[in-house]
PATOR-423812 format. One line per 4 residues: their letters; for each residue y, z, x of N, C-alpha, C. Coordinates in Angstrom, 3 decimals. Atoms other than C-alpha are relative to their C-alpha. Example, Ala and Ser with C-alpha at 12.3 -4.5 7.8 and 13.67 -1.06 7.14 Angstrom:
2
AS> -1.190,0.000,0.890,-4.500,7.800,12.300,1.200,0.000,0.900; -1.190,-0.060,-0.820,-1.060,7.140,13.670,1.090,0.730,-0.770
END
This chain:
257
MTQH> 0.761,-1.122,1.040,-9.130,-18.550,20.091,-1.402,-0.557,-0.453; 1.459,0.423,0.745,-12.801,-18.801,19.416,-0.135,-0.005,-1.084; 0.845,-0.032,1.356,-14.675,-19.648,15.992,0.519,1.323,-0.671; 0.180,-1.290,0.172,-15.616,-16.053,16.207,1.204,1.315,-0.522
AEAT> -0.675,-0.910,-0.260,-12.512,-14.535,17.207,1.224,-0.671,-1.565; -0.640,0.187,1.357,-10.637,-16.366,14.132,-0.443,0.129,-1.341; 0.549,-0.714,1.437,-12.768,-15.437,11.587,0.176,1.466,-0.238; -0.035,-1.375,0.573,-12.566,-11.705,12.030,1.460,0.564,0.569
AAPD> -1.487,-0.426,-0.273,-8.603,-11.885,13.291,0.644,0.579,-1.341; -1.120,-1.224,0.813,-6.113,-9.479,11.400,0.910,-1.123,-0.859; -1.186,1.201,0.120,-3.586,-11.855,9.414,1.008,0.812,0.334; -0.870,-0.089,-0.186,-0.417,-11.888,10.199,0.843,1.481,-0.900
PIAY> -0.485,-1.352,0.968,1.489,-7.842,8.860,0.894,-0.638,-0.904; -0.917,0.156,1.106,4.222,-9.454,7.267,-0.077,-1.118,-1.074; 0.425,0.694,0.566,2.933,-12.447,6.333,-0.978,0.585,-1.655; 0.857,-0.828,0.746,0.068,-10.262,4.594,1.036,0.305,-1.607
LDAA> -0.781,-1.218,0.737,2.500,-7.635,2.901,0.746,-1.205,-1.318; -1.013,0.435,0.970,4.670,-10.610,1.283,-1.050,-0.879,-1.095; 0.496,1.048,0.715,1.603,-12.537,-0.066,-0.596,1.595,-1.033; 0.439,-0.976,0.835,0.190,-9.214,-1.503,1.149,0.378,-1.206
AGTA> -0.793,-0.405,0.986,3.444,-8.565,-3.441,0.119,-0.648,-0.601; 0.140,1.168,1.096,3.419,-12.049,-4.852,-1.061,-0.467,-0.812; 1.304,0.289,0.484,0.142,-11.613,-6.264,0.375,0.437,-1.823; -0.207,-0.250,1.187,0.048,-11.176,-10.334,-0.133,1.582,0.105
VGLD> 0.585,-1.252,-0.326,-1.628,-7.720,-9.304,1.187,0.607,0.867; -1.004,-0.824,-0.682,1.215,-6.728,-6.824,1.362,-0.199,-0.714; -1.327,-0.351,0.527,4.022,-7.697,-9.089,-0.050,0.798,-1.640; -0.087,-1.309,1.049,2.789,-5.577,-12.063,0.028,1.703,0.314
YKRR> -0.314,-1.509,-0.246,2.312,-2.391,-10.481,0.932,0.222,0.876; -0.931,-0.832,-0.373,5.231,-2.532,-8.617,1.251,-0.035,-0.839; -0.854,0.133,1.241,7.190,-3.207,-11.844,-0.119,1.265,-0.950; 0.696,-0.995,0.429,5.222,-0.418,-12.956,0.826,1.088,0.942
FLAA> -0.553,-0.989,-0.860,6.423,1.583,-9.729,1.546,0.604,-0.182; -1.490,-0.391,0.131,10.156,1.225,-10.063,0.253,0.704,-1.449; -0.080,-0.590,1.071,10.268,2.374,-13.555,-0.708,1.019,0.097; -0.122,-1.303,-0.037,8.612,5.346,-12.743,0.627,0.808,0.819
LDLS> -1.135,-0.455,-1.066,10.920,6.061,-9.965,1.489,0.619,-0.911; -0.769,-0.327,0.830,13.427,6.690,-12.777,1.493,-0.209,0.596; -0.665,0.234,-0.894,16.299,5.183,-10.526,1.389,-0.329,-0.852; -1.789,0.006,0.715,20.273,5.555,-11.962,0.966,-0.586,1.137
PGHA> -0.865,0.287,-1.084,23.130,4.155,-10.229,0.846,1.414,0.608; -0.470,-1.253,-0.977,24.610,6.452,-7.276,-1.234,0.907,0.540; 1.028,-1.199,-0.451,21.205,7.854,-6.711,-0.173,-0.657,1.726; 0.208,0.071,-1.294,20.115,7.861,-2.835,-1.416,-0.190,0.155
VVDI> 1.779,0.365,-0.029,16.180,6.561,-2.397,-0.049,-0.548,1.257; 0.820,0.318,-1.492,14.212,6.288,0.743,-1.400,-0.479,-0.403; 1.516,1.150,0.629,11.368,3.742,0.769,-0.580,0.040,1.362; 0.371,-0.640,-1.386,9.323,5.337,3.662,-1.436,-1.193,0.277
GCGP> 1.078,1.038,-0.535,6.800,2.539,5.473,0.584,-1.117,-0.627; -0.506,1.095,0.606,9.262,0.079,4.257,-0.374,-1.655,0.039; 0.506,1.345,-0.244,7.582,-2.910,5.854,0.880,-0.898,0.369; -1.075,1.094,-0.176,9.584,-6.013,6.049,1.214,-0.031,-0.933
GTDL> -1.318,-0.179,1.053,11.946,-4.918,3.032,-0.750,-0.728,-1.228; 0.407,0.634,1.676,9.854,-6.112,0.111,0.206,0.367,-1.207; -0.253,-0.705,1.447,10.945,-3.573,-2.344,1.939,0.455,0.060; -1.311,-0.536,-0.256,14.645,-2.640,-0.450,1.201,-0.696,-1.154
GRLA> -0.791,0.717,0.784,16.425,-5.415,-2.784,0.044,0.222,-1.138; 0.039,-0.275,1.517,15.220,-4.110,-6.011,0.425,1.418,-0.318; -0.110,-1.334,-0.267,15.417,-0.512,-5.102,1.910,0.092,0.102; -1.492,0.007,-0.104,19.177,-1.348,-4.160,0.878,-0.399,-1.149
DAVG> -0.434,0.323,0.812,20.128,-3.118,-7.063,-0.038,1.028,-1.247; 0.193,-0.794,0.606,18.691,-0.433,-9.251,1.111,1.476,0.395; -0.916,-1.302,0.343,21.064,2.315,-7.981,1.718,-0.443,0.433; -1.159,0.679,0.206,24.024,-0.239,-7.479,0.742,0.422,1.593
ETGA> -0.884,0.093,-1.486,26.889,-0.121,-4.891,0.412,1.258,0.101; -0.092,-1.616,0.188,27.332,3.725,-5.819,-0.890,0.586,0.634; 1.388,-0.621,-0.480,24.056,4.261,-4.398,-0.124,-0.218,1.325; 0.196,0.292,-1.732,22.202,4.248,-0.930,-1.451,-0.533,0.066
VIGV> 1.777,0.442,-0.313,18.652,2.689,-0.076,-0.084,0.207,1.693; 0.617,-0.144,-1.170,17.290,3.758,3.128,-1.508,-0.558,0.262; 1.441,0.452,0.192,14.160,1.880,4.309,0.105,0.558,1.814; 0.336,-0.385,-0.909,12.273,3.395,7.034,-1.288,0.118,0.611
DREP> 1.604,0.720,-0.444,9.147,2.041,9.451,0.191,0.454,1.289; 0.360,-0.311,-1.555,7.692,3.000,12.584,-0.179,-1.029,0.536; 0.174,0.829,-0.636,7.385,-0.454,13.604,1.037,-0.842,0.342; -1.225,0.228,-0.181,10.156,-1.984,15.316,0.156,-1.576,-0.509
RMVA> 0.021,1.366,0.535,9.438,-5.648,14.121,0.208,0.178,-1.579; -0.461,0.146,1.290,9.408,-4.503,10.838,1.222,0.375,-0.625; -1.441,-0.383,0.395,12.547,-2.763,10.567,1.211,-0.871,0.399; -0.823,1.241,-0.167,14.328,-5.792,11.975,-0.109,-1.008,-0.599
EAGR> 0.142,1.115,0.668,12.623,-8.070,9.699,0.524,0.762,-1.424; -0.977,-0.774,0.904,14.086,-5.708,7.114,1.402,-0.265,-0.231; -1.639,-0.133,-0.223,17.417,-5.474,8.276,0.440,-1.236,-0.163; -0.370,1.441,-0.295,17.540,-9.374,8.772,0.139,-0.650,-1.747
RHAE> -0.246,0.463,1.273,16.491,-9.832,4.925,1.313,0.707,-0.602; -0.840,-0.785,0.816,18.802,-7.233,3.737,1.932,0.304,0.548; -1.485,-0.371,-0.657,21.889,-7.677,6.141,0.970,-0.125,-0.618; -1.102,0.542,1.023,24.524,-8.596,3.273,-0.021,1.032,-0.803
RPNV> -0.142,-0.902,1.577,23.649,-5.427,1.186,0.532,0.836,0.547; -0.400,-1.044,-0.833,25.871,-2.751,2.371,-0.518,1.108,-0.638; 0.674,-1.343,1.007,23.963,-0.079,0.151,-1.419,0.408,0.595; 0.822,-0.028,-0.321,21.109,-0.777,2.203,-0.096,0.371,1.384
ELRA> 0.088,-0.548,-1.331,20.407,1.217,5.820,-1.512,-0.177,0.593; 1.088,-0.066,-0.458,17.376,0.609,7.994,-0.119,1.191,1.188; 0.233,-1.173,-0.559,16.015,3.476,10.197,-1.632,-0.057,0.200; 1.401,-0.276,-0.993,13.139,3.613,12.847,-0.659,1.565,-0.294
GDVH> 0.251,-1.382,0.276,11.203,6.681,12.081,-1.575,-0.153,-0.344; 1.185,0.194,0.311,7.656,7.874,11.427,-0.101,1.303,-1.121; 0.494,-0.891,1.309,6.242,9.752,8.019,0.163,1.536,0.222; -0.075,-1.375,-0.350,5.767,12.776,9.940,1.011,0.765,0.361
TLPL> -1.098,-1.020,-0.314,8.757,13.670,11.217,1.577,-0.823,-0.295; -0.682,1.330,0.813,11.158,11.498,8.642,1.553,0.326,0.871; -1.106,-0.352,-0.992,14.455,10.890,10.883,1.403,0.068,-1.643; -0.875,-0.364,1.266,16.592,12.435,7.494,0.186,1.417,0.094
ADAC> -0.328,-1.056,0.238,18.392,15.439,6.949,-0.742,0.579,-1.250; 0.525,-1.123,1.347,17.003,18.517,4.420,0.863,-0.800,-1.217; -0.578,-0.231,0.882,17.626,17.982,1.031,1.381,-1.524,-0.453; -1.131,0.955,-0.348,19.405,14.297,1.437,-0.053,-1.013,-0.925
VDRA> 0.157,1.375,1.183,17.809,11.858,-1.262,-0.556,0.324,-1.337; 0.112,-0.543,1.233,17.398,11.947,-4.740,-1.439,-0.781,-0.310; 1.449,0.517,0.550,14.217,9.601,-4.889,-0.607,-0.231,1.648; 0.698,0.781,-1.160,11.582,8.415,-2.202,-1.487,-0.373,-0.589
RTDR> 1.035,0.785,-0.141,8.681,6.025,-1.980,-0.760,-0.286,0.750; 0.919,0.871,-1.023,5.339,5.100,-0.448,-0.515,-1.003,-0.807; 1.091,1.200,1.036,3.362,2.147,-1.466,-0.894,-0.199,1.307; 1.311,0.208,-0.546,0.123,1.831,0.286,0.540,0.725,1.563
VLQH> -0.306,-0.396,-1.673,1.362,3.853,3.451,-0.745,1.210,0.167; 0.328,-1.153,-0.619,-0.308,7.090,3.235,-1.695,-0.118,-0.019; 1.201,0.096,-0.585,-3.585,5.791,3.279,-0.393,-0.523,1.667; 0.133,0.073,-1.744,-2.750,4.850,7.093,0.188,0.688,0.720
VDDP> -0.727,-0.938,-0.891,-1.204,7.547,8.186,-0.847,1.069,0.464; 1.060,-0.693,-0.517,-2.568,10.264,10.323,-0.103,1.377,-0.573; -0.097,-1.092,1.027,-2.037,13.457,7.905,0.974,-0.287,-0.958; -0.708,0.407,1.243,-1.078,12.588,4.679,0.916,1.503,-0.582
AVAI> -0.650,-1.409,0.278,-0.336,16.395,3.926,1.405,0.462,0.377; -1.287,-0.281,-0.670,1.980,16.618,6.621,1.095,-1.077,-0.356; -1.108,1.062,0.571,3.835,13.309,5.213,0.428,0.233,-1.013; -0.818,-0.278,1.247,4.282,14.809,1.996,0.616,1.087,0.087
TQVR> -0.636,-1.012,-0.407,5.384,17.839,3.475,1.567,-0.454,-0.217; -1.033,0.389,-0.571,8.029,16.222,5.066,1.007,-0.863,-1.332; -1.185,0.550,1.080,9.261,14.275,1.938,0.170,0.994,-1.002; -0.473,-0.993,0.324,9.451,17.461,0.088,1.192,0.791,0.801
RVLR> -0.975,-0.331,-0.726,11.887,18.470,2.814,1.089,-0.714,-0.242; -1.127,0.614,0.288,14.188,15.529,2.479,0.665,-0.375,-1.502; 0.159,-0.054,1.879,13.967,15.456,-1.681,0.946,0.869,0.137; -0.764,-0.918,0.466,16.886,17.257,-3.232,-0.779,0.947,-1.013
PGGV> 0.307,-0.748,1.135,16.228,19.936,-5.791,-0.479,-1.329,-1.497; 0.386,0.674,0.866,14.743,18.004,-9.027,-0.096,-1.696,0.469; 0.018,1.474,-0.206,14.363,14.800,-6.964,-1.642,-0.663,-0.352; 0.980,0.365,-0.077,11.290,12.392,-7.389,-1.110,-0.739,0.815
FGMA> 0.786,0.645,-1.085,8.622,11.125,-5.218,-1.034,-0.711,-0.702; 1.224,0.928,0.733,6.264,8.153,-6.317,-0.724,-0.366,1.296; 0.457,0.465,-0.970,3.640,6.871,-4.357,-1.440,-0.815,-0.973; 0.741,0.898,0.609,1.317,4.342,-4.950,-1.217,-0.378,1.218
EPDW> 1.501,0.038,-1.135,-2.322,4.261,-3.231,-1.066,-0.677,-0.492; 1.562,0.280,0.546,-5.778,2.361,-3.644,-0.897,1.449,0.635; 1.020,-0.456,0.052,-8.888,4.184,-3.634,-0.816,-0.990,0.368; 0.623,0.800,-0.274,-11.013,2.207,-1.471,-1.674,0.404,-0.558
DSLV> 1.185,-0.067,0.194,-14.026,3.790,-2.327,-0.491,-0.553,-1.012; 0.541,0.266,1.575,-14.018,2.757,-5.966,-0.254,-1.776,0.533; -0.065,1.599,-0.190,-13.945,-1.459,-4.343,-1.447,-0.325,-0.278; 1.134,0.541,0.291,-16.589,-3.067,-6.170,-0.255,-1.634,0.135
VAEE> -0.164,1.414,0.524,-17.506,-6.963,-5.889,-1.544,-0.534,-0.509; 1.051,0.433,0.660,-19.902,-8.403,-8.444,-0.795,-1.091,0.461; 0.905,1.111,-0.516,-22.975,-10.429,-7.019,-1.359,0.365,0.048; 1.188,0.319,0.352,-26.530,-11.366,-7.841,-0.271,1.217,1.357
DAET> 0.249,-0.909,-1.387,-26.835,-9.203,-3.821,0.675,1.425,-0.074; -0.936,-1.465,0.253,-25.911,-5.858,-4.901,-0.041,0.245,1.101; -0.252,-0.933,-1.772,-26.843,-4.150,-1.579,0.707,-0.736,0.784; -1.171,0.730,-1.048,-24.823,-6.936,0.323,1.637,0.554,-0.582
SRRF> -1.499,-0.713,0.569,-21.628,-5.817,-1.983,0.099,1.510,0.445; -0.335,-1.372,-0.358,-22.345,-2.234,-1.431,0.230,0.184,1.290; -0.391,0.188,-1.513,-22.416,-2.716,2.160,1.211,-0.158,0.684; -1.306,0.530,-0.175,-19.610,-4.771,1.917,1.161,0.885,0.346
SRFV> -0.993,-0.597,0.377,-17.652,-2.420,0.298,0.195,1.330,0.860; -0.280,-0.983,-0.890,-18.270,0.741,2.157,0.173,-0.219,1.540; -0.435,0.667,-1.748,-17.694,-1.334,5.697,1.993,0.123,-0.370; -1.185,0.043,0.022,-14.524,-2.028,4.210,0.761,1.541,-0.310
AGRV> -0.470,-1.562,0.217,-13.503,1.913,2.785,-0.340,0.305,1.456; 0.458,-0.636,-1.414,-15.044,2.709,6.495,1.093,-0.270,0.930; -1.539,0.446,-0.420,-12.013,0.795,7.982,1.241,0.598,-0.302; -1.381,-0.683,0.683,-9.155,2.736,6.319,0.093,1.291,0.256
RNAT> 0.059,-1.371,-0.286,-8.165,5.885,7.699,-0.076,1.166,-1.091; -0.270,-0.768,1.010,-7.341,7.691,4.522,-0.643,-0.997,-1.245; 0.445,1.040,0.859,-9.814,5.531,2.103,0.170,0.996,-1.281; 0.039,-0.082,0.921,-9.533,7.834,-0.716,1.056,0.656,-0.304
VGRE> -1.576,-1.080,0.144,-5.874,9.195,-0.844,0.188,-0.119,-1.458; -0.218,0.782,1.541,-5.494,7.335,-4.159,-0.226,1.413,-0.827; 0.574,-1.164,1.272,-7.231,10.171,-6.050,0.086,1.221,0.595; -0.490,-0.881,-0.608,-5.736,12.809,-3.742,1.235,0.536,0.241
VARL> -2.068,-0.047,0.073,-2.053,12.587,-3.935,0.475,1.043,-0.381; -0.253,-1.180,1.276,-2.029,14.782,-6.890,-0.198,1.229,0.543; 0.100,-1.148,-0.515,-3.512,17.683,-5.386,0.738,0.104,1.726; -0.249,-0.416,-1.645,-2.249,17.409,-1.698,1.976,0.350,-0.717
CTEA> -1.279,0.120,0.156,1.255,16.869,-3.341,0.422,1.717,-0.979; -0.452,-1.189,1.132,0.816,20.356,-5.951,-0.319,1.159,0.806; -0.075,-1.021,-1.010,0.008,22.262,-2.570,0.861,0.071,0.646; -1.137,-0.294,-0.756,2.921,21.047,-0.986,1.497,0.329,-1.250
GFEI> -1.137,-0.810,1.212,5.248,22.583,-4.258,0.420,-1.154,-0.746; -0.629,0.908,1.103,5.931,19.438,-6.340,-0.730,0.265,-1.416; 0.354,-0.182,1.327,5.518,19.454,-9.777,-0.637,-1.609,-0.495; 0.971,0.964,0.059,3.084,16.650,-11.193,0.790,-0.609,-1.340
RSVE> -0.696,0.901,0.953,5.126,13.915,-13.331,-0.868,-0.794,-0.932; 1.162,1.212,0.510,2.384,11.418,-13.845,-0.879,-0.357,1.106; 0.838,0.269,-1.193,-0.777,10.133,-12.886,-0.532,-1.202,-0.475; 0.649,1.268,0.760,-1.928,6.431,-13.676,-1.167,-0.518,0.774
ALPV> 1.292,0.531,-0.515,-5.199,5.207,-12.664,-0.051,-1.576,-0.452; -0.241,1.558,0.513,-4.544,1.131,-12.589,-1.169,-0.927,0.537; 1.169,0.906,-0.199,-7.559,-1.185,-12.661,0.605,-1.358,0.720; -0.407,1.408,-1.100,-6.921,-4.177,-9.829,-1.338,-0.875,-0.302
VFRD> 1.236,1.324,0.577,-9.154,-7.069,-11.057,0.326,-0.863,0.735; 0.029,1.266,-0.333,-9.545,-10.270,-9.192,-1.189,-0.970,-0.645; 0.902,0.801,0.684,-10.939,-13.193,-10.942,-0.516,-1.201,0.912; 0.034,0.937,-0.475,-10.607,-15.697,-8.278,-0.030,0.038,1.313
FATA> 0.744,0.263,-1.491,-12.331,-16.101,-4.610,1.219,0.188,0.919; -0.708,0.601,-0.551,-9.310,-17.745,-3.239,1.047,1.895,0.108; -1.204,-1.291,-0.001,-6.583,-14.402,-4.050,-1.217,1.399,0.679; 0.629,-0.587,-0.445,-9.309,-12.102,-3.629,-0.467,0.290,1.682
DQIL> -0.580,0.060,-1.546,-9.668,-13.023,0.108,0.675,-0.040,0.713; -1.212,-0.059,-0.833,-6.495,-13.136,0.798,0.156,1.493,0.156; -0.276,-1.346,0.765,-6.307,-9.426,-0.750,-0.586,0.758,0.812; 1.563,-0.590,-0.481,-9.959,-8.150,0.630,-0.513,-0.369,1.095
GLRR> 0.829,0.408,-0.843,-10.812,-10.228,3.166,-1.149,-0.175,0.121; 1.025,-0.345,0.703,-13.648,-11.007,1.825,-0.871,-0.952,1.804; 0.334,0.918,-0.972,-14.413,-13.720,4.674,-0.124,0.597,1.359; 0.010,-0.629,-1.659,-12.899,-11.764,7.816,-0.622,1.222,-0.007
NSAR> 0.741,-1.542,0.010,-14.335,-8.427,6.697,-1.499,-0.371,-0.196; 1.289,0.107,0.221,-17.729,-9.879,5.895,-0.507,-0.512,1.312; 0.269,0.900,-1.632,-17.545,-11.653,9.879,-0.188,1.762,0.481; -0.058,-1.418,-0.628,-16.878,-7.841,10.999,-1.082,0.868,-0.205
AVEA> 1.013,-0.778,0.257,-19.590,-6.315,9.256,-1.365,-0.579,0.454; 1.277,1.145,-0.656,-22.110,-9.090,10.575,0.267,0.789,1.817; -0.178,0.067,-1.106,-20.448,-8.053,14.051,-0.555,1.432,0.361; -0.059,-1.411,-0.042,-20.912,-4.527,13.416,-1.833,0.512,-0.080
GVVA> 1.631,-0.429,0.644,-24.756,-4.477,11.967,-0.301,0.234,-0.858; 0.188,-0.769,1.175,-23.866,-3.441,8.968,-0.591,-1.222,-1.100; 0.390,1.160,0.913,-24.831,-7.023,7.076,-0.686,-0.772,1.176; 0.571,1.155,-0.329,-27.199,-9.706,8.155,0.590,-1.286,-0.138
EADA> -0.778,1.446,-0.042,-25.869,-12.973,9.093,0.033,-0.514,-1.388; 0.646,0.897,1.161,-28.245,-14.753,6.823,0.789,0.401,-1.635; -0.404,-1.086,1.607,-27.318,-12.091,3.729,1.694,-0.136,-0.024; -1.251,0.025,0.046,-23.358,-12.406,4.275,0.493,-1.596,0.187
AGWL> -0.150,1.067,0.343,-23.276,-16.267,4.594,-0.669,-0.480,-1.212; 1.038,0.112,1.288,-25.445,-16.554,1.477,0.501,0.745,-1.074; -0.589,-1.006,1.203,-23.377,-13.805,-0.553,1.524,-0.779,-0.078; -1.320,0.707,0.369,-20.006,-15.744,0.433,0.185,-1.073,-0.629
QRLR> -0.119,1.625,0.716,-21.104,-19.220,-0.566,-0.069,0.231,-1.627; 0.193,-0.173,1.116,-22.093,-17.611,-3.694,1.364,0.534,-0.819; -1.103,-0.346,0.425,-18.967,-16.017,-4.506,1.210,-0.813,0.278; -1.038,0.997,-0.548,-16.853,-19.074,-3.160,-0.652,-0.986,-1.489
TGPF> 0.206,1.170,1.189,-18.701,-21.439,-6.246,-0.359,0.642,-0.924; 0.416,-0.285,1.389,-20.078,-19.297,-8.908,1.312,1.032,-0.513; -0.658,-1.143,0.772,-18.215,-16.830,-11.325,0.526,0.874,0.738; -0.746,-1.009,-0.985,-15.858,-14.520,-9.372,0.356,1.663,-0.739
LAGF> -0.581,-1.353,0.929,-15.171,-10.815,-10.294,-0.030,1.319,0.984; -0.114,-1.463,-1.001,-14.003,-7.677,-7.811,0.947,0.574,-0.486; -1.149,-0.853,0.836,-11.801,-4.842,-8.309,-0.128,1.364,0.924; 0.445,-1.988,-0.166,-11.066,-1.081,-7.270,1.605,0.180,-0.755
TFYL> -0.870,-0.792,1.112,-8.822,1.092,-8.712,1.347,0.859,1.066; -1.577,-0.332,-0.675,-4.972,2.176,-7.778,0.847,0.761,-0.963; -0.528,-0.820,0.337,-3.436,5.093,-8.105,1.726,-0.051,-0.002; -1.221,-0.093,-0.055,0.176,5.624,-9.303,0.640,1.086,-0.368
VTVR> -0.575,-1.387,0.543,1.644,8.998,-9.046,1.653,0.515,0.323; -1.378,0.062,-0.199,4.901,10.119,-9.566,0.317,1.922,-0.234; -0.234,-1.236,0.443,6.234,13.909,-9.065,1.201,0.617,0.399; -1.847,-0.458,-0.028,9.357,16.260,-8.988,-0.194,1.200,1.027
A> -0.495,-1.324,-1.255,10.646,18.397,-6.032,0.331,1.443,-0.965
END
């Protein structure tokens, strides 16, 4: 692999998801998210876009031996890894499937969740309608989604920071879905239970680079002609060595069927 290819290469998806979940920010919002679902022993819950099974264990603990956890993901590698990690949990089941056509019967689960999934799907409205279909009356659906249009990186070269933020937002299919899910859920017939706007703040370059891909995405922005190479180099050097601050808004929304 060339040096340029290394600079712009995407991280391994499983390693990235594990790393993000292990940050202070990840641990905090996942704790809030789990509490917002209001799980009880005996509940059936589906984790849509479960990835490598990061959250399946906590869900399984919350619903207990009498409950059921279904992890759904469209990527065979994710389903296989989640199955490997939770092979000894009898109340966890993995299914391959897409959020637009969930492999679940009507009104079969008490709880559903998506975690940073709707930002990537082809049609969030269709996905939300599918969740409405599989939830039992009174069931709760929780969504955790970023608003990439709110991304800011504090730096003296404000124009390069703006260009970087816009470039990152432009690479996400549904960059503003975090602010839109409450409206989409209302249109799908859900009742809004809660909407939280959580500030995600990074104070060190290494963690922000891991999650936001500062080096990777600035190299891509240079390649796309969005940022001049010299501007990107100086911007990154100052970010590495100076006081660091970056952040965006994360929305945690729960609704009732």
